[in-house]
C-alpha positions, -999 to 999 in steps of 0.1 A, spaced: -857 -505 54 -830 -506 65 -794 -528 52 -777 -551 82 -749 -563 52 -743 -570 21 -728 -600 19 -701 -594 5 -657 -585 15 -639 -561 5 -602 -577 -8 -587 -549 20 -589 -537 51 -611 -499 43 -593 -483 62 -603 -445 55 -639 -459 59 -632 -465 98 -612 -441 99 -644 -420 88 -670 -439 105 -641 -433 135 -647 -396 136 -683 -393 128 -683 -411 157 -658 -390 177 -674 -357 173 -711 -373 181 -692 -381 215 -668 -357 224 -677 -329 206 -715 -327 202 -731 -342 235 -719 -322 257 -739 -291 244 -751 -302 212 -772 -270 208 -742 -249 211 -726 -270 186 -747 -275 164 -753 -233 159 -716 -228 159 -704 -263 129 -735 -258 112 -732 -255 76 -757 -218 66 -768 -215 31 -775 -181 35 -738 -181 42 -734 -183 9 -746 -156 -7 -738 -132 21 -771 -127 27 -767 -131 64 -734 -142 79 -724 -177 101 -703 -185 131 -677 -200 100 -669 -191 65 -695 -212 43 -656 -225 27 -651 -242 62 -690 -247 71 -700 -271 46 -665 -298 57 -677 -292 91 -708 -295 88 -703 -332 74 -690 -344 103 -717 -335 129 -756 -358 136 -784 -343 154 -795 -368 178 -785 -405 184 -808 -420 153 -798 -396 125 -760 -408 130 -760 -443 136 -784 -446 105 -763 -430 85 -731 -446 99 -748 -478 92 -751 -469 54 -717 -460 50 -710 -491 70 -716 -516 46 -714 -501 11 -684 -481 17 -663 -506 21 -668 -519 -13 -660 -489 -26 -632 -479 -11 -619 -511 -23 -633 -501 -60 -615 -471 -56 -585 -472 -37 -582 -453 -6 -569 -414 -14 -592 -410 -46 -618 -431 -22 -612 -400 5 -611 -374 -20 -647 -386 -35 -657 -387 -3 -659 -357 2 -665 -340 -35 -695 -357 -28 -703 -339 1 -695 -309 -11 -719 -318 -46 -739 -324 -21 -739 -286 -7 -742 -267 -32 -774 -288 -44 -793 -280 -16 -776 -248 -8 -783 -237 -45 -828 -259 -48 -828 -233 -7 -820 -201 -20 -832 -204 -56 -866 -218 -46 -868 -211 -4 -875 -178 21 -853 -163 34 -857 -179 66 -849 -210 47 -814 -201 42 -806 -194 80 -817 -228 88 -785 -251 99 -778 -279 72 -759 -303 90 -750 -342 86 -732 -370 68 -755 -385 51 -747 -365 10 -709 -375 12 -723 -408 17 -754 -407 -11 -725 -401 -32 -713 -434 -16 -742 -448 -26 -746 -433 -68 -706 -454 -68 -718 -487 -50 -748 -489 -72 -735 -485 -100 -706 -514 -92 -714 -541 -73 -757 -538 -85 -759 -571 -85 -748 -580 -46 -775 -589 -21 -791 -565 7 -797 -582 35 -829 -559 50 -850 -556 78 -883 -547 60 -903 -530 99 -914 -552 114 -896 -588 120 -893 -593 76 -858 -604 66 -846 -603 32 -824 -603 6 -829 -576 -21 -802 -570 -49 -785 -536 -45 -800 -522 -82 -836 -522 -61 -827 -512 -24 -802 -483 -38 -828 -477 -64 -861 -477 -45 -836 -457 -19 -823 -430 -46 -868 -428 -61 -878 -419 -25 -854 -389 -22 -870 -379 -53 -906 -379 -42 -896 -370 -8 -870 -336 -21 -901 -313 -27 -921 -319 8 -888 -311 28 -899 -327 56 -865 -311 74 -844 -337 57 -818 -323 34 -830 -344 6 -815 -325 -23 -783 -331 -11 -792 -369 -12 -799 -363 -46 -773 -339 -57 -749 -362 -41 -765 -400 -55 -756 -382 -90 -725 -370 -83 -708 -408 -77 -728 -422 -102 -716 -400 -131 -684 -397 -118 -680 -439 -112 -688 -440 -146 -666 -412 -157 -636 -433 -141 -645 -468 -146 -655 -461 -185 -614 -440 -178 -607 -471 -165 -588 -456 -137 -614 -478 -115 -626 -513 -114 -651 -531 -91 -642 -565 -73 -648 -596 -88 -689 -610 -74 -683 -645 -65 -705 -645 -28 -726 -616 -39 -756 -643 -46 -749 -651 -8 -775 -631 18 
């Protein structure tokens, strides 16, 4: 399933969300594409650097940030940025720009540490040396926030190969999370535990901030549209 739109306009221009998308594409086009293997090696995050079982090109306190702006292929970055563009704008609208920026990076950190913990606790030494990269952990936190803030919005979805349907956001994102949860045990080169950790972080933090009256979703008169 591929989301195409949510039919819910933000009340103000999502400056932080757009800046994050631009930054990710800038890193991909200007830094990674000229020499992809070298870029991935030097700026990725290595779980084994956390427990000092190995030494990476950069300290892990730096590489968890740089790795959030790396991607391994066109499919990887286009998929991530599509999700961020559709769901991030309304989460920023509810959070406000500065709080949203802090939330995005905090979600990325929690997602990276969740994947790292699972790798170090249950993986092999070789697993700990595999580079981790991508914005999907932080984006998973954004999806968790959206799940709580806008459950009734309708996500225009392309179901391969030719079906187009409108799915309530709580179903679309619930199925997305369930897929991450089920496949996290199988690995396959994707950091599924980062997605799970990021999503749960997004739900929990959003629940706390909403309960404290610090954030509130916008009204959704257009949420019933496709």
